[in-house]
C-alpha angles and dihedrals in degrees: 000000000000124000094261090054090048091052092047091051092049091048091051092049091049091049091049091050090048091050090052089050096049098079090052090047091052089052093048087080110023096202133272129324114197120208109203110204114200086204134083123249111277095042123124092249090050092052092048095047095047090048089057097036098101094044091048090052091052092047093047092044087230145099105268116211121192113210120186112212105172124169137119089024091300102320093112094058093043091051089053090051092048089055094049123108112263094235101111095257094105124048136151142214110218139178127224087276085096094066093044098054096074089060099045104035121069093213135018128190089227142033118253117244096353096073093048141058113228107215104176142341096227104191147290134282126208120247124212134192110230132185136197101256093210092056103033117052095188116109101177135050093248093050092047094050090048089052092050091050092048090055106035111199093352101103118071131214132204131223137177090252144318112303096011121136088253090056094045093045091055091047091050090050091052091047091051091046094047091235139119135220138165119264120227111188120205133196094251141337095277096063090040093056092044092056092043089057091043093053098243088124131031105221146345145176116250139169108265095239091059095054104024095104092046092052090051092048093049094242087120131026121221114222099180146325123250091221124113090239133018114280116239092223090063104019092160092068112085122219121246088238090066091044096063105285094106115209092359112146135139120198126215115196135178132211144179117240138171135198122287116283098028105167117245091247091056091045090053092046092051093044093049089050092051091051092048095045097049091046091055107117094231092048092046090053092050092047090053092050090051090049095244121151113215118209110150117207128207118255089254091052089048091054091052093044093054092054092044092049092049089061093042095054093043086061093046093049089052090048094058093039100241110171118219112252 
């Protein structure tokens, strides 16, 4: 056998080995899983999802793409998810906005939760009331409530959209404080925070991860958290409960869902990936820094939680007198 024949034989053997390897290589990354976020960049859910993106990709054995589809407070992104094929290639991380919408919007292009498959309630994230320090002189909860009462309806507050948890949380705060203010809805948390810093609005309730850096820089001032106890990630911020609004707390949670009809095998795969990703040491560290509490439910518990929370928020919306729009 001459040298050319030897090289040809080696090339053929290498090609054969490569061909045998290709199916395994194709399986090494099973494709792309898209996470539709019905929230703008800069939101708490956005920060949480992007922090876990790499770990989710590893756990799913896929390339994970995060796609923000804000609009109508989150309805646009949820509609896109509802129309997606139930094959595990499209999922979403959502906040409890999804269980508030049916009580505050006259019509929805989907049924909640009927057109979706709850996979896991992942955890909760602290909310904080922040003010523009140049416009609002108050530094404590008592001072801020006194200011609101001295100017009934004159101060304005921002939210990420009508009927969102941030809107409802602010309304519940005002109801508990016995005060009034004007609501200014925005198309997402990013624009809301921008105008809060710019002084176009006076105050707002936000998820701590979305405003944490701005509080530290002094661009925004935290008046109080809406959590039952102080959050370790921002232990210097007192709760409103300890500032006179006894037993006042509003919870913000986040969950992973898929489209309706997701097969049990895909539900299990997605749930297992969520458990693995949020137990990743780097993700756990980031979640702690953001103040998030991770307590992952089973798919069955998530189904029950969604229905329970729908009833809970329907009662809260009625309590503060929000009219469906």
